[in-house]
CHARMM-style PDB file with segment names, atoms N, HN, CA, C and O in Angstrom:
ATOM      1  N   PHE     1       0.840  -1.187   0.000  1.00  0.00      PROA
ATOM      2  CA  PHE     1       0.000   0.000   0.000  1.00  0.00      PROA
ATOM      3  C   PHE     1       0.875   1.237   0.000  1.00  0.00      PROA
ATOM      4  O   PHE     1       1.754   1.392   0.847  1.00  0.00      PROA
ATOM      5  N   LYS     2       0.626   2.110  -0.955  1.00  0.00      PROA
ATOM      6  HN  LYS     2      -0.089   1.984  -1.643  1.00  0.00      PROA
ATOM      7  CA  LYS     2       1.363   3.365  -1.014  1.00  0.00      PROA
ATOM      8  C   LYS     2       0.443   4.487  -0.552  1.00  0.00      PROA
ATOM      9  O   LYS     2      -0.637   4.675  -1.112  1.00  0.00      PROA
ATOM     10  N   LEU     3       0.857   5.219   0.449  1.00  0.00      PROA
ATOM     11  HN  LEU     3       1.734   5.066   0.903  1.00  0.00      PROA
ATOM     12  CA  LEU     3       0.021   6.293   0.974  1.00  0.00      PROA
ATOM     13  C   LEU     3      -0.294   7.340  -0.081  1.00  0.00      PROA
ATOM     14  O   LEU     3      -1.371   7.936  -0.053  1.00  0.00      PROA
ATOM     15  N   ASP     4       0.626   7.576  -1.013  1.00  0.00      PROA
ATOM     16  HN  ASP     4       1.501   7.091  -1.036  1.00  0.00      PROA
ATOM     17  CA  ASP     4       0.428   8.633  -1.997  1.00  0.00      PROA
ATOM     18  C   ASP     4      -0.283   8.155  -3.268  1.00  0.00      PROA
ATOM     19  O   ASP     4      -0.503   8.949  -4.183  1.00  0.00      PROA
ATOM     20  N   CYS     5      -0.636   6.896  -3.335  1.00  0.00      PROA
ATOM     21  HN  CYS     5      -0.458   6.251  -2.592  1.00  0.00      PROA
ATOM     22  CA  CYS     5      -1.231   6.352  -4.556  1.00  0.00      PROA
ATOM     23  C   CYS     5      -2.650   6.884  -4.775  1.00  0.00      PROA
ATOM     24  O   CYS     5      -2.943   7.431  -5.839  1.00  0.00      PROA
ATOM     25  N   ARG     6      -3.505   6.736  -3.816  1.00  0.00      PROA
ATOM     26  HN  ARG     6      -3.268   6.291  -2.952  1.00  0.00      PROA
ATOM     27  CA  ARG     6      -4.883   7.226  -3.857  1.00  0.00      PROA
ATOM     28  C   ARG     6      -5.650   6.771  -5.098  1.00  0.00      PROA
ATOM     29  O   ARG     6      -6.496   7.508  -5.606  1.00  0.00      PROA
ATOM     30  N   GLU     7      -5.364   5.577  -5.584  1.00  0.00      PROA
ATOM     31  HN  GLU     7      -4.678   4.979  -5.172  1.00  0.00      PROA
ATOM     32  CA  GLU     7      -6.067   5.028  -6.736  1.00  0.00      PROA
ATOM     33  C   GLU     7      -6.645   3.668  -6.393  1.00  0.00      PROA
ATOM     34  O   GLU     7      -6.037   2.895  -5.653  1.00  0.00      PROA
ATOM     35  N   MET     8      -7.806   3.384  -6.924  1.00  0.00      PROA
ATOM     36  HN  MET     8      -8.300   4.013  -7.525  1.00  0.00      PROA
ATOM     37  CA  MET     8      -8.423   2.087  -6.756  1.00  0.00      PROA
ATOM     38  C   MET     8      -8.138   1.259  -8.000  1.00  0.00      PROA
ATOM     39  O   MET     8      -8.142   1.782  -9.114  1.00  0.00      PROA
ATOM     40  N   TYR     9      -7.891  -0.027  -7.811  1.00  0.00      PROA
ATOM     41  HN  TYR     9      -7.888  -0.452  -6.906  1.00  0.00      PROA
ATOM     42  CA  TYR     9      -7.680  -0.918  -8.947  1.00  0.00      PROA
ATOM     43  C   TYR     9      -8.597  -2.112  -8.798  1.00  0.00      PROA
ATOM     44  O   TYR     9      -8.573  -2.741  -7.740  1.00  0.00      PROA
ATOM     45  N   PRO    10      -9.388  -2.462  -9.764  1.00  0.00      PROA
ATOM     46  CA  PRO    10      -9.562  -1.726 -11.011  1.00  0.00      PROA
ATOM     47  C   PRO    10     -10.316  -0.426 -10.767  1.00  0.00      PROA
ATOM     48  O   PRO    10     -11.035  -0.282  -9.779  1.00  0.00      PROA
ATOM     49  N   SER    11     -10.139   0.501 -11.672  1.00  0.00      PROA
ATOM     50  HN  SER    11      -9.555   0.383 -12.475  1.00  0.00      PROA
ATOM     51  CA  SER    11     -10.772   1.814 -11.526  1.00  0.00      PROA
ATOM     52  C   SER    11     -12.291   1.680 -11.523  1.00  0.00      PROA
ATOM     53  O   SER    11     -12.830   0.661 -11.955  1.00  0.00      PROA
ATOM     54  N   ARG    12     -12.969   2.697 -11.042  1.00  0.00      PROA
ATOM     55  HN  ARG    12     -12.531   3.525 -10.692  1.00  0.00      PROA
ATOM     56  CA  ARG    12     -14.439   2.687 -11.038  1.00  0.00      PROA
ATOM     57  C   ARG    12     -14.978   2.539 -12.458  1.00  0.00      PROA
ATOM     58  O   ARG    12     -16.022   1.917 -12.657  1.00  0.00      PROA
ATOM     59  N   PHE    13     -14.288   3.099 -13.442  1.00  0.00      PROA
ATOM     60  HN  PHE    13     -13.441   3.604 -13.280  1.00  0.00      PROA
ATOM     61  CA  PHE    13     -14.715   2.953 -14.834  1.00  0.00      PROA
ATOM     62  C   PHE    13     -14.702   1.481 -15.244  1.00  0.00      PROA
ATOM     63  O   PHE    13     -15.671   0.979 -15.814  1.00  0.00      PROA
ATOM     64  N   ILE    14     -13.599   0.797 -14.950  1.00  0.00      PROA
ATOM     65  HN  ILE    14     -12.812   1.205 -14.488  1.00  0.00      PROA
ATOM     66  CA  ILE    14     -13.482  -0.619 -15.303  1.00  0.00      PROA
ATOM     67  C   ILE    14     -14.520  -1.442 -14.541  1.00  0.00      PROA
ATOM     68  O   ILE    14     -15.116  -2.358 -15.107  1.00  0.00      PROA
ATOM     69  N   GLN    15     -14.741  -1.128 -13.274  1.00  0.00      PROA
ATOM     70  HN  GLN    15     -14.257  -0.383 -12.815  1.00  0.00      PROA
ATOM     71  CA  GLN    15     -15.763  -1.829 -12.499  1.00  0.00      PROA
ATOM     72  C   GLN    15     -17.136  -1.663 -13.152  1.00  0.00      PROA
ATOM     73  O   GLN    15     -17.900  -2.621 -13.270  1.00  0.00      PROA
ATOM     74  N   GLY    16     -17.434  -0.440 -13.569  1.00  0.00      PROA
ATOM     75  HN  GLY    16     -16.813   0.338 -13.473  1.00  0.00      PROA
ATOM     76  CA  GLY    16     -18.717  -0.170 -14.215  1.00  0.00      PROA
ATOM     77  C   GLY    16     -18.864  -0.907 -15.531  1.00  0.00      PROA
ATOM     78  O   GLY    16     -19.922  -1.470 -15.814  1.00  0.00      PROA
ATOM     79  N   MET    17     -17.809  -0.909 -16.342  1.00  0.00      PROA
ATOM     80  HN  MET    17     -16.950  -0.451 -16.112  1.00  0.00      PROA
ATOM     81  CA  MET    17     -17.864  -1.601 -17.629  1.00  0.00      PROA
ATOM     82  C   MET    17     -18.012  -3.110 -17.424  1.00  0.00      PROA
ATOM     83  O   MET    17     -18.729  -3.773 -18.174  1.00  0.00      PROA
ATOM     84  N   ALA    18     -17.343  -3.646 -16.419  1.00  0.00      PROA
ATOM     85  HN  ALA    18     -16.761  -3.108 -15.809  1.00  0.00      PROA
ATOM     86  CA  ALA    18     -17.477  -5.076 -16.124  1.00  0.00      PROA
ATOM     87  C   ALA    18     -18.923  -5.405 -15.762  1.00  0.00      PROA
ATOM     88  O   ALA    18     -19.462  -6.421 -16.199  1.00  0.00      PROA
ATOM     89  N   ALA    19     -19.543  -4.548 -14.969  1.00  0.00      PROA
ATOM     90  HN  ALA    19     -19.105  -3.722 -14.614  1.00  0.00      PROA
ATOM     91  CA  ALA    19     -20.941  -4.769 -14.597  1.00  0.00      PROA
ATOM     92  C   ALA    19     -21.852  -4.697 -15.819  1.00  0.00      PROA
ATOM     93  O   ALA    19     -22.775  -5.500 -15.957  1.00  0.00      PROA
ATOM     94  N   VAL    20     -21.594  -3.737 -16.705  1.00  0.00      PROA
ATOM     95  HN  VAL    20     -20.845  -3.084 -16.593  1.00  0.00      PROA
ATOM     96  CA  VAL    20     -22.422  -3.563 -17.903  1.00  0.00      PROA
ATOM     97  C   VAL    20     -22.383  -4.804 -18.791  1.00  0.00      PROA
ATOM     98  O   VAL    20     -23.415  -5.232 -19.308  1.00  0.00      PROA
ATOM     99  N   ILE    21     -21.194  -5.382 -18.970  1.00  0.00      PROA
ATOM    100  HN  ILE    21     -20.355  -5.034 -18.550  1.00  0.00      PROA
ATOM    101  CA  ILE    21     -21.091  -6.528 -19.879  1.00  0.00      PROA
ATOM    102  C   ILE    21     -21.160  -7.875 -19.150  1.00  0.00      PROA
ATOM    103  O   ILE    21     -21.017  -8.930 -19.769  1.00  0.00      PROA
ATOM    104  N   GLY    22     -21.381  -7.829 -17.831  1.00  0.00      PROA
ATOM    105  HN  GLY    22     -21.497  -6.972 -17.328  1.00  0.00      PROA
ATOM    106  CA  GLY    22     -21.601  -9.059 -17.079  1.00  0.00      PROA
ATOM    107  C   GLY    22     -20.362  -9.836 -16.686  1.00  0.00      PROA
ATOM    108  O   GLY    22     -20.429 -11.049 -16.483  1.00  0.00      PROA
ATOM    109  N   VAL    23     -19.234  -9.157 -16.577  1.00  0.00      PROA
ATOM    110  HN  VAL    23     -19.180  -8.172 -16.742  1.00  0.00      PROA
ATOM    111  CA  VAL    23     -17.996  -9.828 -16.159  1.00  0.00      PROA
ATOM    112  C   VAL    23     -17.892  -9.751 -14.637  1.00  0.00      PROA
ATOM    113  O   VAL    23     -17.767  -8.656 -14.087  1.00  0.00      PROA
ATOM    114  N   PRO    24     -17.942 -10.896 -13.944  1.00  0.00      PROA
ATOM    115  CA  PRO    24     -17.843 -10.864 -12.487  1.00  0.00      PROA
ATOM    116  C   PRO    24     -16.392 -10.684 -12.031  1.00  0.00      PROA
ATOM    117  O   PRO    24     -15.463 -11.148 -12.693  1.00  0.00      PROA
ATOM    118  N   PHE    25     -16.212 -10.022 -10.918  1.00  0.00      PROA
ATOM    119  HN  PHE    25     -16.966  -9.646 -10.380  1.00  0.00      PROA
ATOM    120  CA  PHE    25     -14.895  -9.934 -10.298  1.00  0.00      PROA
ATOM    121  C   PHE    25     -15.071  -9.725  -8.812  1.00  0.00      PROA
ATOM    122  O   PHE    25     -16.145  -9.332  -8.357  1.00  0.00      PROA
ATOM    123  N   VAL    26     -14.029  -9.984  -8.058  1.00  0.00      PROA
ATOM    124  HN  VAL    26     -13.156 -10.303  -8.427  1.00  0.00      PROA
ATOM    125  CA  VAL    26     -14.058  -9.847  -6.612  1.00  0.00      PROA
ATOM    126  C   VAL    26     -13.054  -8.785  -6.212  1.00  0.00      PROA
ATOM    127  O   VAL    26     -11.878  -8.858  -6.569  1.00  0.00      PROA
ATOM    128  N   LEU    27     -13.527  -7.797  -5.466  1.00  0.00      PROA
ATOM    129  HN  LEU    27     -14.482  -7.738  -5.176  1.00  0.00      PROA
ATOM    130  CA  LEU    27     -12.609  -6.791  -4.938  1.00  0.00      PROA
ATOM    131  C   LEU    27     -11.861  -7.406  -3.768  1.00  0.00      PROA
ATOM    132  O   LEU    27     -12.444  -8.117  -2.950  1.00  0.00      PROA
ATOM    133  N   GLY    28     -10.583  -7.132  -3.694  1.00  0.00      PROA
ATOM    134  HN  GLY    28     -10.109  -6.554  -4.358  1.00  0.00      PROA
ATOM    135  CA  GLY    28      -9.769  -7.662  -2.613  1.00  0.00      PROA
ATOM    136  C   GLY    28      -8.756  -6.632  -2.164  1.00  0.00      PROA
ATOM    137  O   GLY    28      -8.778  -5.484  -2.607  1.00  0.00      PROA
ATOM    138  N   SER    29      -7.885  -7.044  -1.299  1.00  0.00      PROA
ATOM    139  HN  SER    29      -7.867  -7.976  -0.939  1.00  0.00      PROA
ATOM    140  CA  SER    29      -6.844  -6.167  -0.781  1.00  0.00      PROA
ATOM    141  C   SER    29      -5.481  -6.726  -1.157  1.00  0.00      PROA
ATOM    142  O   SER    29      -5.245  -7.931  -1.068  1.00  0.00      PROA
ATOM    143  N   ASP    30      -4.595  -5.844  -1.575  1.00  0.00      PROA
ATOM    144  HN  ASP    30      -4.787  -4.865  -1.647  1.00  0.00      PROA
ATOM    145  CA  ASP    30      -3.227  -6.243  -1.869  1.00  0.00      PROA
ATOM    146  C   ASP    30      -2.312  -5.849  -0.706  1.00  0.00      PROA
ATOM    147  O   ASP    30      -1.094  -5.750  -0.856  1.00  0.00      PROA
ATOM    148  N   ALA    31      -2.929  -5.629   0.451  1.00  0.00      PROA
ATOM    149  HN  ALA    31      -3.918  -5.709   0.574  1.00  0.00      PROA
ATOM    150  CA  ALA    31      -2.153  -5.239   1.621  1.00  0.00      PROA
ATOM    151  C   ALA    31      -1.232  -6.379   2.031  1.00  0.00      PROA
ATOM    152  O   ALA    31      -1.578  -7.553   1.898  1.00  0.00      PROA
ATOM    153  N   HSD    32      -0.083  -6.026   2.519  1.00  0.00      PROA
ATOM    154  HN  HSD    32       0.198  -5.072   2.627  1.00  0.00      PROA
ATOM    155  CA  HSD    32       0.890  -7.026   2.927  1.00  0.00      PROA
ATOM    156  C   HSD    32       0.964  -7.192   4.434  1.00  0.00      PROA
ATOM    157  O   HSD    32       1.728  -8.014   4.940  1.00  0.00      PROA
ATOM    158  N   SER    33       0.169  -6.409   5.150  1.00  0.00      PROA
ATOM    159  HN  SER    33      -0.451  -5.741   4.740  1.00  0.00      PROA
ATOM    160  CA  SER    33       0.175  -6.552   6.602  1.00  0.00      PROA
ATOM    161  C   SER    33      -1.134  -6.030   7.189  1.00  0.00      PROA
ATOM    162  O   SER    33      -1.849  -5.255   6.555  1.00  0.00      PROA
ATOM    163  N   ILE    34      -1.430  -6.467   8.403  1.00  0.00      PROA
ATOM    164  HN  ILE    34      -0.848  -7.097   8.917  1.00  0.00      PROA
ATOM    165  CA  ILE    34      -2.606  -5.986   9.120  1.00  0.00      PROA
ATOM    166  C   ILE    34      -2.497  -4.481   9.336  1.00  0.00      PROA
ATOM    167  O   ILE    34      -3.504  -3.775   9.276  1.00  0.00      PROA
ATOM    168  N   ALA    35      -1.298  -3.985   9.585  1.00  0.00      PROA
ATOM    169  HN  ALA    35      -0.480  -4.559   9.634  1.00  0.00      PROA
ATOM    170  CA  ALA    35      -1.098  -2.549   9.807  1.00  0.00      PROA
ATOM    171  C   ALA    35      -1.545  -1.739   8.593  1.00  0.00      PROA
ATOM    172  O   ALA    35      -2.127  -0.665   8.749  1.00  0.00      PROA
ATOM    173  N   ASP    36      -1.281  -2.243   7.382  1.00  0.00      PROA
ATOM    174  HN  ASP    36      -0.809  -3.115   7.255  1.00  0.00      PROA
ATOM    175  CA  ASP    36      -1.731  -1.543   6.176  1.00  0.00      PROA
ATOM    176  C   ASP    36      -3.250  -1.465   6.128  1.00  0.00      PROA
ATOM    177  O   ASP    36      -3.811  -0.417   5.808  1.00  0.00      PROA
ATOM    178  N   ILE    37      -3.911  -2.567   6.444  1.00  0.00      PROA
ATOM    179  HN  ILE    37      -3.455  -3.418   6.704  1.00  0.00      PROA
ATOM    180  CA  ILE    37      -5.373  -2.589   6.423  1.00  0.00      PROA
ATOM    181  C   ILE    37      -5.926  -1.652   7.488  1.00  0.00      PROA
ATOM    182  O   ILE    37      -6.861  -0.897   7.220  1.00  0.00      PROA
ATOM    183  N   GLU    38      -5.365  -1.689   8.688  1.00  0.00      PROA
ATOM    184  HN  GLU    38      -4.606  -2.302   8.906  1.00  0.00      PROA
ATOM    185  CA  GLU    38      -5.822  -0.812   9.765  1.00  0.00      PROA
ATOM    186  C   GLU    38      -5.621   0.653   9.417  1.00  0.00      PROA
ATOM    187  O   GLU    38      -6.446   1.493   9.776  1.00  0.00      PROA
ATOM    188  N   ARG    39      -4.531   0.973   8.720  1.00  0.00      PROA
ATOM    189  HN  ARG    39      -3.860   0.290   8.429  1.00  0.00      PROA
ATOM    190  CA  ARG    39      -4.254   2.355   8.348  1.00  0.00      PROA
ATOM    191  C   ARG    39      -5.346   2.883   7.418  1.00  0.00      PROA
ATOM    192  O   ARG    39      -5.715   4.055   7.493  1.00  0.00      PROA
ATOM    193  N   ILE    40      -5.863   2.021   6.542  1.00  0.00      PROA
ATOM    194  HN  ILE    40      -5.563   1.069   6.480  1.00  0.00      PROA
ATOM    195  CA  ILE    40      -6.887   2.442   5.593  1.00  0.00      PROA
ATOM    196  C   ILE    40      -8.275   2.393   6.212  1.00  0.00      PROA
ATOM    197  O   ILE    40      -9.028   3.364   6.139  1.00  0.00      PROA
ATOM    198  N   TRP    41      -8.614   1.259   6.823  1.00  0.00      PROA
ATOM    199  HN  TRP    41      -8.002   0.470   6.883  1.00  0.00      PROA
ATOM    200  CA  TRP    41      -9.981   1.019   7.267  1.00  0.00      PROA
ATOM    201  C   TRP    41     -10.175   1.216   8.758  1.00  0.00      PROA
ATOM    202  O   TRP    41     -11.311   1.228   9.231  1.00  0.00      PROA
ATOM    203  N   GLY    42      -9.088   1.370   9.512  1.00  0.00      PROA
ATOM    204  HN  GLY    42      -8.165   1.360   9.128  1.00  0.00      PROA
ATOM    205  CA  GLY    42      -9.184   1.437  10.965  1.00  0.00      PROA
ATOM    206  C   GLY    42      -9.676   2.709  11.440  1.00  0.00      PROA
ATOM    207  OT1 GLY    42      -9.808   2.907  12.648  1.00  0.00      PROA
TER     208      GLY     42
END
């Protein structure tokens, strides 16, 4: 997790296009530690 990144992957545009054409996907976390998750969601 990079504090300065401030980008979601896939982007909201890609998420929307996937929904439009029926491509399923699962959002997940690429965090490498509990501390990273707590920093974002805590």
